[in-house]
All heavy atoms as an XYZ file, in Angstrom:
957
protein
N      23.313     87.705     41.436
C      22.737     87.705     40.106
C      23.283     88.919     39.372
O      23.025     90.045     39.754
C      21.196     87.760     40.183
C      20.600     87.738     38.825
C      20.673     86.631     41.030
N      24.060     88.660     38.330
C      24.681     89.731     37.580
C      24.247     89.670     36.126
O      24.415     88.644     35.482
C      26.214     89.585     37.643
O      26.586     89.514     38.998
C      26.889     90.731     36.984
N      23.688     90.741     35.615
C      23.281     90.823     34.210
C      22.376     89.676     33.776
O      22.452     89.210     32.654
C      24.516     90.902     33.302
C      25.271     92.178     33.510
O      24.675     93.251     33.610
N      26.573     92.088     33.612
N      21.553     89.158     34.662
C      20.593     88.138     34.288
C      19.239     88.784     34.113
O      18.991     89.877     34.590
C      20.455     87.035     35.313
O      21.287     87.158     36.362
N      18.355     88.054     33.431
C      17.051     88.630     33.143
C      15.988     87.537     33.224
O      16.174     86.450     32.686
C      17.067     89.233     31.734
C      15.786     89.906     31.326
C      15.973     90.484     29.926
C      14.695     91.159     29.462
N      14.820     91.647     28.094
N      14.903     87.830     33.910
C      13.758     86.932     33.920
C      12.562     87.677     33.357
O      12.352     88.846     33.665
C      13.431     86.440     35.341
O      13.167     87.562     36.174
C      14.576     85.631     35.920
N      11.804     86.985     32.515
C      10.653     87.638     31.893
C       9.397     86.788     32.017
O       8.437     87.014     31.288
C      10.921     87.918     30.404
O      11.178     86.676     29.743
C      12.107     88.857     30.223
N       9.395     85.810     32.912
C       8.241     84.919     33.027
C       7.956     84.598     34.490
O       8.773     84.843     35.377
C       8.506     83.645     32.242
N       6.811     84.010     34.704
C       6.362     83.652     36.039
C       7.281     82.621     36.694
O       7.542     81.570     36.120
C       4.940     83.087     35.918
C       4.328     82.635     37.204
C       2.880     82.271     36.987
O       2.036     83.140     37.109
N       2.595     81.022     36.649
N       7.779     82.924     37.862
C       8.630     82.050     38.680
C       9.910     81.608     37.976
O      10.458     80.563     38.268
C       7.848     80.832     39.179
C       6.608     81.213     39.928
C       5.355     80.963     39.391
C       6.689     81.848     41.165
C       4.198     81.327     40.067
C       5.544     82.227     41.848
C       4.304     81.962     41.303
O       3.183     82.327     41.971
N      10.383     82.377     37.031
C      11.628     82.067     36.330
C      12.813     82.532     37.165
O      12.698     83.424     38.009
C      11.643     82.742     34.964
N      13.975     81.927     36.915
C      15.176     82.256     37.674
C      16.369     82.255     36.718
O      16.532     81.339     35.919
C      15.385     81.206     38.769
C      16.626     81.399     39.558
N      16.723     82.338     40.558
C      17.824     80.796     39.497
C      17.940     82.286     41.084
N      18.622     81.359     40.450
N      17.210     83.281     36.819
C      18.397     83.368     35.960
C      19.595     83.765     36.795
O      19.483     84.554     37.731
C      18.168     84.377     34.846
N      20.739     83.191     36.447
C      21.999     83.489     37.136
C      23.079     83.764     36.104
O      23.038     83.242     35.000
C      22.445     82.284     37.973
C      21.440     81.775     38.956
C      21.880     80.443     39.542
O      23.033     80.333     39.984
O      21.059     79.517     39.532
N      24.083     84.518     36.520
C      25.193     84.823     35.618
C      24.781     85.870     34.615
O      24.231     86.899     34.963
N      25.002     85.579     33.358
C      24.632     86.478     32.268
C      23.695     85.700     31.354
O      24.037     85.324     30.241
C      25.899     86.921     31.526
C      25.671     88.031     30.541
C      25.572     89.340     30.963
C      25.555     87.750     29.191
C      25.367     90.369     30.057
C      25.348     88.767     28.267
C      25.248     90.080     28.703
N      22.505     85.373     31.874
C      21.566     84.503     31.177
C      20.156     85.046     31.255
O      19.875     85.967     32.009
C      21.616     83.102     31.799
O      22.883     82.537     31.609
N      19.242     84.402     30.491
C      17.860     84.838     30.450
C      16.913     83.661     30.623
O      17.046     82.649     29.928
C      17.546     85.507     29.089
O      18.469     86.574     28.883
C      16.131     86.050     29.057
N      15.974     83.797     31.541
C      14.914     82.804     31.732
C      13.617     83.427     31.244
O      13.106     84.363     31.842
C      14.820     82.400     33.191
N      13.094     82.905     30.127
C      11.900     83.467     29.493
C      10.666     82.596     29.658
O       9.565     83.053     29.417
C      12.144     83.668     27.995
C      13.248     84.623     27.684
C      13.578     84.640     26.196
O      13.354     83.676     25.482
N      14.132     85.745     25.736
N      10.836     81.329     30.009
C       9.696     80.430     30.150
C       9.218     80.376     31.585
O      10.006     80.537     32.521
N       7.929     80.155     31.779
C       7.396     80.003     33.129
C       8.125     78.870     33.844
O       8.332     77.796     33.274
C       5.901     79.691     33.081
C       5.053     80.887     32.661
O       5.607     81.998     32.537
O       3.847     80.694     32.458
N       8.569     79.132     35.058
C       9.268     78.168     35.920
C      10.620     77.728     35.351
O      11.151     76.703     35.741
C       8.396     76.934     36.192
C       7.016     77.273     36.678
C       5.953     77.359     35.795
C       6.794     77.545     38.023
C       4.681     77.689     36.238
C       5.524     77.876     38.477
C       4.471     77.949     37.579
O       3.221     78.276     38.015
N      11.188     78.472     34.422
C      12.448     78.106     33.779
C      13.642     78.588     34.595
O      13.539     79.493     35.424
C      12.508     78.705     32.376
N      14.792     77.981     34.331
C      16.036     78.320     35.024
C      17.162     78.391     34.003
O      17.408     77.439     33.267
C      16.338     77.253     36.070
C      17.573     77.514     36.855
N      18.075     76.601     37.743
C      18.417     78.568     36.915
C      19.178     77.081     38.304
N      19.403     78.276     37.804
N      17.846     79.522     33.963
C      18.997     79.701     33.074
C      20.193     80.111     33.911
O      20.070     80.899     34.841
C      18.704     80.762     32.025
N      21.344     79.570     33.569
C      22.560     79.933     34.299
C      23.755     79.844     33.369
O      23.753     79.110     32.397
C      22.752     79.026     35.508
C      22.847     77.558     35.175
C      22.836     76.677     36.396
O      23.777     76.768     37.196
O      21.880     75.891     36.545
N      24.766     80.601     33.706
C      25.978     80.607     32.907
C      26.108     81.893     32.128
O      25.672     82.953     32.565
N      26.672     81.787     30.934
C      26.900     82.956     30.097
C      26.084     82.832     28.818
O      26.244     81.880     28.049
C      28.383     83.095     29.741
C      28.681     84.301     28.905
C      28.773     85.558     29.480
C      28.836     84.176     27.538
C      29.023     86.672     28.705
C      29.097     85.287     26.750
C      29.188     86.541     27.334
N      25.185     83.747     28.600
C      24.405     83.823     27.370
C      23.521     82.599     27.146
O      23.281     82.208     26.012
C      25.346     84.005     26.186
O      24.936     85.078     25.399
N      23.064     81.991     28.215
C      22.151     80.857     28.114
C      20.716     81.359     28.193
O      20.433     82.337     28.881
C      22.412     79.849     29.236
O      23.673     79.262     29.055
N      19.797     80.657     27.497
C      18.393     81.053     27.464
C      17.520     79.837     27.760
O      17.616     78.816     27.072
C      18.000     81.621     26.079
C      16.513     81.956     26.034
C      18.840     82.823     25.721
N      16.687     79.950     28.772
C      15.689     78.922     29.073
C      14.330     79.525     28.746
O      13.785     80.307     29.516
C      15.765     78.506     30.535
N      13.808     79.196     27.569
C      12.568     79.808     27.102
C      11.370     78.873     27.193
O      10.239     79.330     27.205
C      12.736     80.289     25.660
N      11.600     77.565     27.246
C      10.494     76.620     27.369
C       9.994     76.568     28.801
O      10.745     76.784     29.744
N       8.713     76.296     28.967
C       8.163     76.136     30.313
C       8.928     75.024     31.028
O       9.181     73.975     30.446
C       6.693     75.742     30.261
C       5.736     76.827     29.816
C       6.170     78.005     29.224
C       4.388     76.653     29.978
C       5.275     78.982     28.819
C       3.482     77.618     29.571
C       3.928     78.774     29.000
O       3.036     79.737     28.594
N       9.320     75.261     32.255
C      10.023     74.296     33.123
C      11.388     73.886     32.570
O      11.950     72.891     32.988
C       9.187     73.026     33.367
C       7.710     73.243     33.419
C       6.886     72.763     32.404
C       7.133     73.956     34.462
C       5.522     72.983     32.429
C       5.760     74.179     34.500
C       4.959     73.690     33.475
O       3.612     73.906     33.497
N      11.933     74.622     31.629
C      13.210     74.248     31.006
C      14.403     74.720     31.836
O      14.279     75.555     32.728
C      13.297     74.827     29.591
O      13.329     76.245     29.635
N      15.564     74.172     31.500
C      16.806     74.511     32.190
C      17.925     74.578     31.157
O      18.179     73.602     30.449
C      17.117     73.441     33.236
C      18.310     73.739     34.071
N      18.737     72.886     35.046
C      19.165     74.786     34.108
C      19.813     73.389     35.637
N      20.088     74.544     35.075
N      18.563     75.724     31.068
C      19.708     75.900     30.170
C      20.894     76.338     31.009
O      20.782     77.246     31.827
C      19.410     76.941     29.102
N      22.018     75.674     30.817
C      23.207     76.028     31.588
C      24.442     75.889     30.725
O      24.474     75.123     29.775
C      23.326     75.132     32.826
C      23.421     73.659     32.512
C      23.389     72.778     33.734
O      24.330     72.846     34.543
O      22.414     72.017     33.877
N      25.445     76.670     31.066
C      26.690     76.633     30.321
C      26.920     77.939     29.593
O      26.643     79.018     30.114
N      27.390     77.826     28.362
C      27.706     79.012     27.563
C      26.975     78.940     26.227
O      27.166     77.994     25.456
C      29.217     79.090     27.315
C      29.650     80.324     26.566
C      31.161     80.365     26.416
C      31.590     81.636     25.696
N      33.029     81.617     25.422
N      26.117     79.916     25.982
C      25.416     79.999     24.706
C      24.416     78.888     24.471
O      24.098     78.587     23.331
N      23.908     78.264     25.535
C      22.938     77.183     25.379
C      21.520     77.739     25.318
O      21.251     78.833     25.804
C      23.041     76.170     26.530
O      22.858     76.862     27.771
C      24.386     75.473     26.523
N      20.612     76.965     24.719
C      19.224     77.415     24.599
C      18.273     76.239     24.709
O      18.440     75.233     24.021
C      19.014     78.129     23.267
N      17.287     76.371     25.592
C      16.224     75.369     25.767
C      14.902     76.054     25.473
O      14.393     76.812     26.292
C      16.250     74.823     27.188
N      14.353     75.809     24.285
C      13.148     76.506     23.835
C      11.860     75.708     24.004
O      10.797     76.222     23.712
C      13.286     76.917     22.368
C      14.247     78.047     22.165
C      15.433     77.860     21.480
C      13.969     79.312     22.673
C      16.327     78.912     21.297
C      14.851     80.358     22.500
C      16.020     80.148     21.809
O      16.898     81.185     21.635
N      11.928     74.459     24.429
C      10.726     73.649     24.566
C      10.522     73.181     26.007
O      11.446     73.144     26.808
C      10.768     72.450     23.618
C      10.795     72.855     22.151
C       9.515     73.578     21.745
N       9.581     74.092     20.395
C       9.636     75.393     20.078
N       9.625     76.309     21.013
N       9.682     75.770     18.831
N       9.312     72.769     26.298
C       8.899     72.413     27.652
C       9.758     71.304     28.266
O      10.024     70.290     27.634
C       7.431     71.955     27.621
C       6.853     71.695     28.995
C       5.425     71.252     28.922
N       5.359     69.822     28.659
C       4.384     69.233     27.985
N       3.417     69.946     27.473
N       4.392     67.947     27.807
N      10.189     71.529     29.499
C      10.911     70.562     30.327
C      12.245     70.098     29.745
O      12.781     69.078     30.170
C      10.038     69.340     30.627
O       8.867     69.746     31.303
N      12.790     70.818     28.790
C      14.080     70.447     28.197
C      15.222     70.840     29.125
O      15.173     71.864     29.798
C      14.257     71.137     26.847
N      16.263     70.015     29.149
C      17.486     70.316     29.887
C      18.624     70.359     28.874
O      18.895     69.367     28.185
C      17.762     69.234     30.938
C      19.005     69.482     31.717
N      19.774     68.467     32.208
C      19.614     70.632     32.098
C      20.811     68.982     32.855
N      20.737     70.286     32.795
N      19.244     71.515     28.779
C      20.328     71.719     27.818
C      21.542     72.218     28.578
O      21.439     73.122     29.409
C      19.922     72.751     26.738
C      21.064     72.998     25.780
C      18.684     72.280     25.987
N      22.697     71.620     28.294
C      23.918     72.087     28.937
C      25.105     71.916     28.013
O      25.001     71.311     26.960
C      24.140     71.404     30.298
C      24.225     69.902     30.267
C      25.446     69.262     30.377
C      23.082     69.123     30.184
C      25.532     67.877     30.386
C      23.144     67.745     30.200
C      24.373     67.122     30.291
N      26.222     72.488     28.412
C      27.424     72.486     27.574
C      27.637     73.856     26.980
O      27.487     74.876     27.667
N      27.950     73.865     25.677
C      28.189     75.122     24.974
C      27.562     75.082     23.581
O      27.713     74.105     22.857
C      29.690     75.396     24.852
C      30.365     75.588     26.189
C      31.829     75.992     26.076
O      32.332     76.222     24.963
O      32.467     76.071     27.136
N      26.864     76.147     23.218
C      26.345     76.407     21.870
C      25.698     75.186     21.215
O      26.175     74.660     20.214
C      27.454     76.964     20.977
C      28.033     78.259     21.494
C      29.274     78.286     22.120
C      27.323     79.446     21.384
C      29.803     79.478     22.610
C      27.839     80.638     21.875
C      29.078     80.636     22.482
O      29.580     81.809     22.964
N      24.588     74.742     21.782
C      23.849     73.606     21.226
C      23.023     73.990     20.005
O      22.682     75.152     19.806
C      22.915     73.007     22.280
C      21.836     73.988     22.705
O      22.133     74.998     23.335
N      20.590     73.691     22.371
N      22.702     72.980     19.205
C      21.712     73.145     18.146
C      20.362     73.043     18.843
O      20.079     72.059     19.528
C      21.841     72.051     17.067
C      23.203     72.143     16.375
C      20.708     72.161     16.049
C      23.513     70.971     15.466
N      19.537     74.049     18.684
C      18.282     74.084     19.421
C      17.237     73.155     18.827
O      17.211     72.906     17.626
C      17.712     75.512     19.484
O      17.571     76.007     18.168
C      18.618     76.423     20.273
N      16.393     72.649     19.695
C      15.266     71.806     19.328
C      14.116     72.727     18.941
O      13.599     73.460     19.765
C      14.886     70.945     20.532
C      13.773     69.958     20.256
O      13.171     70.006     19.161
O      13.507     69.140     21.150
N      13.721     72.690     17.683
C      12.656     73.580     17.213
C      11.360     72.830     16.918
O      10.428     73.409     16.361
C      13.107     74.354     15.954
O      13.488     73.404     14.952
C      14.266     75.282     16.280
N      11.306     71.541     17.276
C      10.064     70.799     17.090
C       9.032     71.326     18.084
O       9.330     71.521     19.248
C      10.300     69.308     17.308
C       9.116     68.482     16.879
O       8.422     68.825     15.943
N       8.892     67.391     17.573
N       7.816     71.545     17.622
C       6.802     72.190     18.444
C       6.758     73.661     18.063
O       7.661     74.178     17.427
N       5.693     74.327     18.469
C       5.572     75.718     18.045
C       5.562     76.727     19.183
O       5.706     77.918     18.939
C       4.311     75.889     17.187
O       3.177     75.469     17.906
N       5.396     76.255     20.423
C       5.364     77.196     21.541
C       6.230     76.696     22.694
O       6.618     75.534     22.741
C       3.928     77.403     22.081
O       3.513     76.190     22.730
C       2.961     77.756     20.968
N       6.476     77.564     23.637
C       7.283     77.226     24.813
C       6.610     76.181     25.697
O       7.274     75.515     26.487
C       7.551     78.487     25.627
N       5.300     75.994     25.537
C       4.605     74.990     26.339
C       4.550     73.626     25.656
O       4.090     72.650     26.242
C       3.185     75.465     26.673
O       2.428     75.629     25.497
N       5.045     73.522     24.414
C       5.088     72.250     23.686
C       6.345     71.472     24.042
O       7.414     72.059     24.236
C       5.121     72.480     22.171
C       3.823     73.030     21.625
O       2.776     72.842     22.277
O       3.874     73.656     20.551
N       6.221     70.159     24.077
C       7.413     69.318     24.172
C       8.102     69.345     22.819
O       7.454     69.287     21.776
C       7.033     67.871     24.447
C       6.917     67.508     25.883
C       6.761     66.000     25.976
N       6.689     65.575     27.346
C       6.508     64.321     27.714
N       6.363     63.385     26.794
N       6.469     64.001     28.976
N       9.418     69.401     22.855
C      10.179     69.289     21.619
C      10.523     67.833     21.378
O       9.952     66.931     21.985
N      11.474     67.587     20.513
C      11.940     66.232     20.250
C      12.746     65.699     21.424
O      12.631     64.533     21.790
C      12.811     66.210     18.975
O      12.025     66.682     17.883
C      13.317     64.816     18.667
N      13.526     66.557     22.052
C      14.495     66.097     23.055
C      14.172     66.560     24.472
O      13.797     67.698     24.686
C      15.899     66.591     22.691
C      16.309     66.160     21.314
C      16.400     67.078     20.281
C      16.569     64.827     21.040
C      16.750     66.674     18.996
C      16.915     64.415     19.765
C      17.009     65.344     18.742
O      17.348     64.939     17.494
N      14.391     65.672     25.422
C      14.308     66.019     26.835
C      15.675     66.523     27.313
O      15.755     67.311     28.243
C      13.824     64.822     27.689
C      14.820     63.661     27.654
C      13.531     65.244     29.115
N      16.759     66.096     26.633
C      18.099     66.531     27.032
C      19.006     66.694     25.812
O      18.984     65.875     24.901
C      18.723     65.520     27.994
C      20.055     65.981     28.565
C      20.551     65.060     29.648
O      21.020     63.951     29.319
O      20.459     65.450     30.821
N      19.800     67.761     25.846
C      20.774     68.039     24.789
C      22.074     68.479     25.447
O      22.064     69.307     26.359
C      20.295     69.172     23.849
C      19.001     68.782     23.140
C      21.387     69.536     22.841
C      18.372     69.918     22.336
N      23.193     67.938     24.965
C      24.514     68.401     25.384
C      25.166     69.046     24.164
O      25.385     68.381     23.151
C      25.407     67.250     25.902
C      26.765     67.789     26.347
C      24.720     66.496     27.034
N      25.439     70.336     24.263
C      26.042     71.060     23.154
C      27.551     71.107     23.258
O      28.103     71.145     24.358
N      28.200     71.110     22.108
C      29.662     71.274     22.094
C      30.105     72.189     20.951
O      31.178     72.022     20.390
C      30.383     69.926     22.015
C      30.331     69.296     20.637
O      29.354     69.438     19.910
N      31.377     68.577     20.273
N      29.262     73.172     20.638
C      29.640     74.137     19.612
C      30.733     75.069     20.111
O      31.037     75.120     21.302
N      31.305     75.811     19.186
C      32.408     76.707     19.553
C      31.985     78.165     19.658
O      32.641     78.960     20.321
C      33.563     76.587     18.541
O      33.054     76.820     17.222
C      34.197     75.198     18.618
N      30.883     78.514     18.976
C      30.354     79.878     19.068
C      28.959     79.881     18.454
O      28.466     78.839     18.016
C      31.271     80.903     18.400
C      31.552     80.617     16.934
O      30.607     80.235     16.206
O      32.711     80.784     16.509
N      28.329     81.059     18.400
C      26.973     81.150     17.906
C      26.792     80.796     16.442
O      25.692     80.503     15.993
N      27.865     80.796     15.681
C      27.815     80.431     14.270
C      28.114     78.951     14.058
O      27.689     78.367     13.078
C      28.840     81.270     13.468
O      28.578     82.651     13.727
C      28.729     81.033     11.979
N      28.848     78.354     14.974
C      29.265     76.950     14.853
C      28.682     76.148     16.011
O      29.381     75.816     16.969
C      30.791     76.852     14.840
C      31.407     77.645     13.745
N      31.849     78.936     13.933
C      31.612     77.352     12.442
C      32.328     79.398     12.791
N      32.184     78.460     11.869
N      27.385     75.832     15.899
C      26.681     75.091     16.941
C      26.694     73.604     16.618
O      26.639     73.209     15.455
C      25.233     75.572     17.053
C      25.128     77.018     17.496
C      23.686     77.425     17.624
C      23.579     78.851     18.125
N      22.205     79.196     18.490
N      26.757     72.777     17.656
C      26.672     71.327     17.459
C      26.252     70.663     18.767
O      26.361     71.247     19.847
C      27.994     70.751     16.948
O      29.012     70.919     17.900
N      25.771     69.439     18.635
C      25.379     68.626     19.788
C      26.223     67.366     19.815
O      26.441     66.745     18.770
C      23.901     68.238     19.702
C      22.982     69.441     19.728
O      23.329     70.481     20.277
N      21.811     69.298     19.145
N      26.677     66.972     21.005
C      27.415     65.715     21.113
C      26.564     64.595     21.686
O      26.912     63.430     21.573
C      28.715     65.856     21.937
C      28.437     66.444     23.303
C      29.752     66.631     21.184
C      29.634     66.422     24.241
N      25.412     64.976     22.299
C      24.516     63.951     22.819
C      23.105     64.513     22.871
O      22.902     65.660     23.257
C      24.937     63.496     24.210
C      24.102     62.349     24.743
C      24.640     61.841     26.059
N      24.747     62.923     27.011
C      24.127     62.943     28.197
N      23.392     61.949     28.576
N      24.277     63.958     29.000
N      22.150     63.687     22.487
C      20.747     64.041     22.627
C      19.999     62.832     23.175
O      20.399     61.683     22.947
C      20.098     64.444     21.282
O      20.217     63.363     20.361
C      20.745     65.699     20.706
N      18.908     63.097     23.907
C      18.027     62.035     24.356
C      16.592     62.493     24.131
O      16.207     63.573     24.572
C      18.232     61.699     25.832
C      17.366     60.523     26.274
S      17.767     59.803     27.877
C      17.750     61.217     28.947
N      15.824     61.660     23.407
C      14.444     62.039     23.113
C      13.514     61.555     24.228
O      13.936     60.898     25.180
C      14.015     61.556     21.730
C      13.858     60.053     21.606
O      13.739     59.338     22.631
O      13.844     59.565     20.455
N      12.233     61.869     24.082
C      11.245     61.558     25.114
C      10.942     60.066     25.216
O      10.288     59.631     26.161
C       9.978     62.368     24.873
C      10.177     63.797     25.251
C      10.547     64.830     24.435
C      10.060     64.361     26.550
N      10.663     65.997     25.143
C      10.361     65.734     26.459
C       9.724     63.848     27.797
C      10.341     66.594     27.539
C       9.695     64.701     28.894
C      10.004     66.050     28.753
N      11.422     59.267     24.287
C      11.248     57.810     24.367
C      12.467     57.141     24.975
O      12.502     55.918     25.096
C      10.995     57.236     22.968
O       9.782     57.744     22.457
N      13.484     57.937     25.317
C      14.699     57.385     25.910
C      15.765     57.015     24.905
O      16.792     56.441     25.263
N      15.555     57.329     23.636
C      16.557     57.052     22.614
C      17.664     58.088     22.707
O      17.393     59.288     22.769
C      15.925     57.093     21.223
C      14.845     56.062     21.076
O      15.075     54.885     21.304
N      13.647     56.501     20.732
N      18.903     57.620     22.724
C      20.041     58.513     22.879
C      20.924     58.452     21.636
O      21.129     57.388     21.075
C      20.856     58.113     24.113
C      21.908     59.133     24.471
S      22.815     58.726     25.981
C      21.524     58.684     27.178
N      21.427     59.597     21.238
C      22.363     59.677     20.116
C      23.662     60.282     20.637
O      23.642     61.294     21.337
C      21.789     60.529     18.996
N      24.781     59.658     20.299
C      26.109     60.114     20.717
C      26.944     60.454     19.502
O      26.911     59.733     18.500
C      26.847     59.016     21.503
C      26.201     58.502     22.765
C      26.954     57.275     23.271
C      26.179     59.580     23.822
N      27.725     61.503     19.595
C      28.601     61.882     18.489
C      29.906     61.096     18.501
O      30.524     60.905     17.468
C      28.901     63.380     18.541
N      30.324     60.621     19.655
C      31.620     59.946     19.770
C      31.478     58.466     20.042
O      30.464     57.846     19.741
N      32.499     57.897     20.636
C      32.498     56.479     20.978
C      31.812     56.268     22.328
O      31.515     57.216     23.053
C      33.933     55.956     21.019
O      34.686     56.679     21.969
N      31.580     55.007     22.667
C      30.917     54.638     23.916
C      31.856     53.772     24.739
O      32.408     52.788     24.233
C      29.630     53.870     23.607
C      28.831     53.352     24.793
C      28.294     54.519     25.622
C      27.687     52.481     24.297
N      32.058     54.131     25.995
C      32.872     53.325     26.904
C      31.946     52.695     27.926
O      31.150     53.377     28.568
C      33.928     54.191     27.616
O      34.783     54.763     26.620
C      34.764     53.369     28.581
N      32.076     51.382     28.079
C      31.286     50.631     29.056
C      32.218     50.049     30.102
O      33.344     49.678     29.800
C      30.515     49.506     28.361
C      29.562     49.934     27.258
C      29.088     48.724     26.463
C      28.389     50.679     27.855
N      31.744     49.943     31.330
C      32.549     49.366     32.404
C      33.712     50.254     32.817
O      34.770     49.771     33.211
N      33.532     51.553     32.747
C      34.594     52.514     33.045
C      35.251     52.228     34.392
O      34.583     52.070     35.407
C      34.017     53.930     33.048
C      35.017     55.074     33.222
C      35.983     55.122     32.039
C      34.275     56.395     33.331
N      36.572     52.123     34.387
C      37.339     51.919     35.610
C      37.373     50.485     36.109
O      37.882     50.216     37.183
N      36.820     49.552     35.334
C      36.834     48.143     35.739
C      37.744     47.352     34.810
O      38.176     47.841     33.765
C      35.417     47.529     35.680
O      35.024     47.411     34.296
C      34.413     48.375     36.437
N      37.990     46.112     35.173
C      38.807     45.236     34.328
C      38.102     44.930     33.006
O      38.739     44.562     32.021
C      39.116     43.934     35.063
N      36.790     45.094     32.974
C      36.015     44.815     31.763
C      35.802     46.050     30.881
O      35.052     45.997     29.911
C      34.627     44.264     32.147
C      34.721     42.902     32.787
O      35.623     42.128     32.412
O      33.888     42.615     33.670
N      36.466     47.157     31.195
C      36.264     48.393     30.440
C      36.541     48.190     28.958
O      37.536     47.581     28.580
C      37.174     49.501     30.971
C      36.992     50.824     30.245
C      37.837     51.951     30.826
O      37.891     52.095     32.058
O      38.450     52.672     30.022
N      35.619     48.683     28.131
C      35.776     48.589     26.689
C      35.191     49.850     26.054
O      34.188     50.378     26.510
C      35.094     47.321     26.112
C      33.599     47.342     26.351
C      35.401     47.147     24.636
N      35.852     50.325     25.013
C      35.365     51.468     24.245
C      35.102     50.989     22.827
O      35.912     50.276     22.245
C      36.398     52.612     24.236
O      36.609     53.039     25.578
C      35.915     53.795     23.407
N      33.960     51.395     22.281
C      33.593     50.959     20.944
C      33.110     52.155     20.127
O      32.426     53.032     20.647
C      32.530     49.838     20.990
C      32.357     49.210     19.615
C      31.231     50.337     21.600
C      31.656     47.871     19.652
N      33.489     52.184     18.870
C      33.036     53.234     17.954
C      31.860     52.704     17.134
O      31.602     51.491     17.106
C      34.151     53.656     16.991
O      34.458     52.549     16.138
C      35.398     54.112     17.738
N      31.187     53.586     16.429
C      30.075     53.173     15.577
C      30.557     52.203     14.498
O      29.897     51.200     14.215
C      29.420     54.399     14.940
N      31.712     52.475     13.900
C      32.248     51.593     12.857
C      32.560     50.204     13.420
O      32.273     49.186     12.775
C      33.497     52.202     12.233
N      33.124     50.136     14.618
C      33.422     48.841     15.234
C      32.134     48.068     15.548
O      32.056     46.862     15.322
C      34.231     49.041     16.515
C      35.631     49.534     16.279
C      36.319     49.982     17.571
O      35.685     50.524     18.467
N      37.623     49.735     17.644
N      31.126     48.764     16.029
C      29.855     48.117     16.334
C      29.198     47.590     15.072
O      28.696     46.465     15.042
C      28.920     49.086     17.067
C      27.566     48.526     17.484
C      27.731     47.326     18.412
C      26.728     49.603     18.145
N      29.212     48.393     14.011
C      28.649     47.936     12.740
C      29.376     46.699     12.228
O      28.756     45.759     11.717
C      28.706     49.050     11.702
C      27.666     50.126     11.912
C      27.759     51.184     10.835
C      26.672     52.222     10.993
N      26.663     53.185      9.892
N      30.701     46.667     12.357
C      31.482     45.506     11.913
C      31.108     44.269     12.731
O      30.953     43.174     12.180
C      32.977     45.807     12.032
N      30.944     44.430     14.027
C      30.550     43.317     14.875
C      29.172     42.780     14.519
O      28.912     41.574     14.578
C      30.553     43.716     16.355
C      31.906     43.864     17.021
C      31.743     44.504     18.397
C      32.591     42.514     17.141
N      28.282     43.677     14.154
C      26.902     43.287     13.821
C      26.743     42.883     12.351
O      25.680     42.436     11.944
C      25.946     44.452     14.118
C      25.855     44.868     15.587
C      24.975     46.102     15.731
C      25.324     43.719     16.442
N      27.812     43.049     11.565
C      27.758     42.703     10.148
C      26.986     43.704      9.317
O      26.472     43.382      8.259
N      26.899     44.931      9.813
C      26.185     45.992      9.101
C      27.195     46.812      8.308
O      28.215     47.218      8.858
C      25.470     46.927     10.115
O      24.649     46.113     10.947
C      24.630     47.949      9.408
N      26.938     47.053      7.025
C      27.881     47.859      6.239
C      28.062     49.277      6.824
O      27.094     49.887      7.269
C      27.233     47.943      4.864
C      26.215     46.860      4.833
C      25.802     46.626      6.253
N      29.280     49.752      6.818
C      29.582     51.113      7.270
C      29.304     52.047      6.119
O      29.754     51.822      4.996
C      31.057     51.228      7.737
C      31.363     52.646      8.155
C      31.339     50.248      8.856
N      28.544     53.119      6.370
C      28.286     54.074      5.286
C      29.184     55.249      5.390
O      29.781     55.611      6.296
C      26.832     54.522      5.226
C      26.196     54.790      6.526
C      24.753     55.246      6.334
N      24.235     55.437      7.670
C      23.473     56.425      8.030
N      23.100     57.296      7.169
N      23.034     56.536      9.250
């Protein structure tokens, strides 16, 4: 454990990260797990709400809820930002199982039926106008 910091009950941090929520786990570089039971990993990631799992790099944080013991909007976030000023998410999943993707979707990976579809292609197939 190098340059890590824990400030809560049963929290665990590795690398250069901080675990601030009870039972939270942070690992990587500059990651923060502040929500109760949360997990932040990667570079510059932050999980501020209960039971959230955040990984990748420099995610947009979930600020729904007011305390570390509240559930936020998302149970999982994958960040793909480039630094602390340019944060972004490429995938999110909310507590109802709804998932949002920034890119295309590939189904049947590695099979003869493999297909990749973009949002515009899906809208065209469904007859929905592209905005």
